[in-house]
N, C-alpha and C positions, 0 to 999 in steps of 0.2 A: 231845853231840860239841861238841868245842872247836876253834878255830884260833888257834894263836898263832905269830907270826912271829918267831921268836927271834933276838938279836943273833948268836949264834953262827953261824947259817946265812947271815948278809946280808954282803957286803963292807963295809968302813966307808964310811959315806954321805959322799960330797964330801970325803974326808979328815978326818971328824970323830972324835975320839976318842969312846970310851963314854961319858966324861965330858959331851959335847956333845950327847948325843941324850935325846929325849924319848920317853917309853914312856907308852903308854895302856892302861889296862885297860876294855875298853868295855861290860863286864857285871859289874860290881865289886862288887856282892852288899856283904857286910858286910868285904870286903877280903882274902880269901886270897891271891890273885895279886899286888894291889897292894902289900900288906906285904911280901911277898917282893921285888918291885922296890924298894920303899923302904928296906928293910933292906939290901937286896945294896950299896947305895951307887954302883952301877955306871951310873945313869942321872942326868942333870942336872936333870931334871922327870919326874915320874909323874903323868900324868892318870888321873882315876877316874871314871868316868862309872857312874850308877847312877840308874834311873828311879823307884824307891821313895823318899819323902822319909824313912820310918822308918829303911830300910837304909841311906839316905846318911848322915843323922847318927850312925849306929852305927858307919859307916864312919870318919867323921870321927874321932869318939871313938878307934877302934883305931890309927888312925894315930897321933894323939896320945899314945897310952898306949905303945905299941912304939918310937916313935922316939927314938934316943938324942939328948941336946941336941947334941953335935958332928956329928951327921949332916949334910951340905950339900944333901942331895937336897931340891928343892923339890916340894911335891905339891899338887894341885889336883882338889878333889872337884866334879864337875858333877851335880846333880839333873837329868836328862834322859833321855830315851831316845837310844843311841848313834847311830842313824841319822838323829837330827835337827840332832846336832852335828859329826859325825864331819869335814865340809869346812869348820867353821869352828874348828877347834881345832889348835894346832900339835903334829904328832905324827910319828915316825920310825918306831916300832915299835909294833905293835897286838896285844892279846891278847884275844881272844873267847872265852869259855867260859861261855854261857848255862846259868841253872839248868834242870837235866835235867826236872823237876816244874814247870818253867813252864807256863801254860796255852796261850801263844801261842808256839809254837816255829816259826812260820813264817819268824821273823826271820834265821834260819840260811838259807833259800831265797831272802831278799831281798839277802844281800849282794853285793856286788861289789867285786872288790879289784884295785887297780890300782897302778903306782909311777910316781911322779913322776921 
């Protein structure tokens, strides 16, 4: 079960263009959703949050591998639990697609979504 708040379904935030918006992949894994955000070049910044150190290192390598040198999208990889950092990072759009085989799927029951 995943939850994605897509930019196409939201009005522009305070007159911001897509190039001003920061997207966050809150359950990044090795980067499937993150890489599509970065390659699309539709966002100013893409945050990727992954709680596993090994997958986080793989994610960083994957982003470096697929990103074109002229791509202006900034990317940040955070090794942490999204629930621990969600209030401390700048983000306008959030994608949460936890692994279906994750041993603790209670994360989907603990999320509370709100818009400021």
